[in-house]
C-alpha positions as CSV (number, residue, x, y, z in Angstrom):
1,M,7.6,-236.4,39.9
2,S,8.9,-236.8,36.2
3,D,5.7,-238.8,35.7
4,F,3.5,-235.6,36.1
5,L,5.7,-233.5,33.7
6,P,4.8,-233.5,29.9
7,K,7.1,-235.6,27.7
8,A,8.4,-232.6,26.0
9,V,9.5,-230.9,29.3
10,R,11.1,-234.2,30.4
11,D,13.1,-234.4,27.1
12,E,14.2,-230.7,27.5
13,L,15.3,-231.3,31.0
14,E,17.2,-234.5,30.0
15,L,19.0,-232.3,27.0
16,A,19.9,-229.6,29.7
17,R,21.4,-232.2,31.9
18,K,23.6,-233.7,29.2
19,Q,24.7,-230.3,28.0
20,S,25.6,-229.3,31.5
21,L,27.6,-232.6,31.9
22,R,29.3,-232.1,28.6
23,K,30.3,-228.4,29.5
24,K,31.8,-229.7,33.1
25,S,33.7,-232.5,31.7
26,R,37.3,-232.3,30.4
27,M,37.4,-236.1,29.8
28,K,37.5,-237.1,26.3
29,V,37.8,-240.5,24.4
30,C,39.5,-240.8,21.1
31,A,38.9,-243.7,18.8
32,G,39.5,-244.0,15.0
33,G,40.5,-240.4,14.6
34,E,37.2,-239.2,16.3
35,T,36.9,-237.5,19.7
36,F,33.9,-237.9,22.0
37,T,33.1,-236.1,25.3
38,I,32.8,-238.4,28.2
39,L,29.7,-237.6,30.5
40,R,30.6,-240.0,33.5
41,Y,33.7,-241.8,34.3
42,W,34.5,-244.3,37.0
43,D,37.4,-246.7,37.7
44,D,36.2,-249.7,35.2
45,G,34.3,-247.8,32.7
46,F,32.7,-244.5,31.3
47,A,29.5,-243.3,29.5
48,L,28.9,-241.3,26.4
49,D,25.9,-239.6,25.1
50,A,24.0,-242.3,23.1
51,A,23.0,-239.9,20.5
52,D,26.5,-238.8,19.6
53,A,28.4,-242.0,20.3
54,P,28.8,-245.0,17.8
55,R,29.1,-248.5,19.2
56,L,32.8,-248.2,20.1
57,R,34.9,-251.3,20.6
58,G,38.4,-252.1,21.0
59,L,41.5,-249.9,21.7
60,V,40.8,-246.3,22.5
61,D,42.8,-243.4,24.1
62,L,41.4,-241.5,27.3
63,Y,42.3,-237.8,27.7
64,D,41.9,-235.3,30.7
65,G,42.0,-232.1,28.8
66,G,45.3,-232.4,26.9
67,R,47.0,-234.9,29.0
68,H,46.8,-238.5,27.9
69,L,45.6,-240.7,30.9
70,S,45.5,-244.2,29.4
71,Q,45.1,-246.6,26.6
72,C,42.0,-249.0,27.0
73,L,40.5,-252.0,25.4
74,I,36.6,-251.4,25.8
75,V,33.3,-253.2,25.1
76,A,30.0,-251.5,24.9
77,S,27.9,-252.9,27.6
78,E,24.6,-251.3,27.6
79,E,22.5,-248.1,27.0
80,E,20.6,-246.7,29.8
81,A,18.8,-243.1,30.3
82,G,20.1,-241.8,27.0
83,E,23.9,-242.9,27.8
84,R,25.9,-245.6,26.1
85,V,28.0,-247.2,28.9
86,F,31.4,-248.6,28.1
87,E,33.5,-251.0,30.3
88,F,37.2,-251.6,30.3
89,K,38.6,-254.9,29.5
90,R,42.1,-253.5,30.0
91,A,43.4,-250.0,31.1
92,T,47.0,-249.2,30.7
93,A,48.1,-245.9,32.3
94,A,50.1,-243.6,29.9
95,S,53.5,-242.5,30.7
96,D,55.2,-239.2,30.1
97,H,58.5,-240.7,29.7
98,A,60.1,-243.6,27.8
99,A,61.1,-246.8,29.6
100,L,65.0,-247.2,29.7
101,D,66.7,-250.2,28.3
102,Y,69.5,-249.9,30.7
103,E,70.0,-249.4,34.4
104,Q,70.5,-245.9,35.6
105,S,72.9,-245.3,38.5
106,Q,71.3,-243.7,41.6
107,D,74.0,-241.1,41.7
108,A,73.7,-240.2,38.2
109,P,73.7,-236.3,37.4
110,A,70.3,-234.9,36.3
111,G,72.2,-233.0,33.3
112,L,75.6,-232.2,32.4
113,L,77.0,-228.5,32.1
114,T,79.9,-228.1,29.5
115,Y,82.6,-225.3,29.6
116,R,82.1,-223.0,26.6
117,A,85.1,-220.9,25.7
118,G,84.5,-217.3,25.6
119,L,82.1,-217.1,28.4
120,R,83.2,-215.4,31.7
121,S,81.4,-215.5,35.0
122,A,81.2,-212.3,36.8
């Protein structure tokens, strides 16, 4: 069907498709202080708009909105249909808490309340 449409119409349809994907996507990739919107994401890679994205390579951070998902080592694999496709060599999930360098007891309290002089309970 797209063979019968004029090139200008096909270009506008492709532009509208990319804008729609950008608006729906909360996923972002940060590399070298720059942030790019991810158009498509899957288990072992993602795609960016070829017009906006440079040839990224190396260590990047993936975000879903403001939540840090993972730190990934990527390579650009190919460009297809106006998208630059990247593949993960390694993806390490981000953690919201630091690793402990000691063993924590199973029955350890979650917190410690201390007595403060001058406070009375009713």
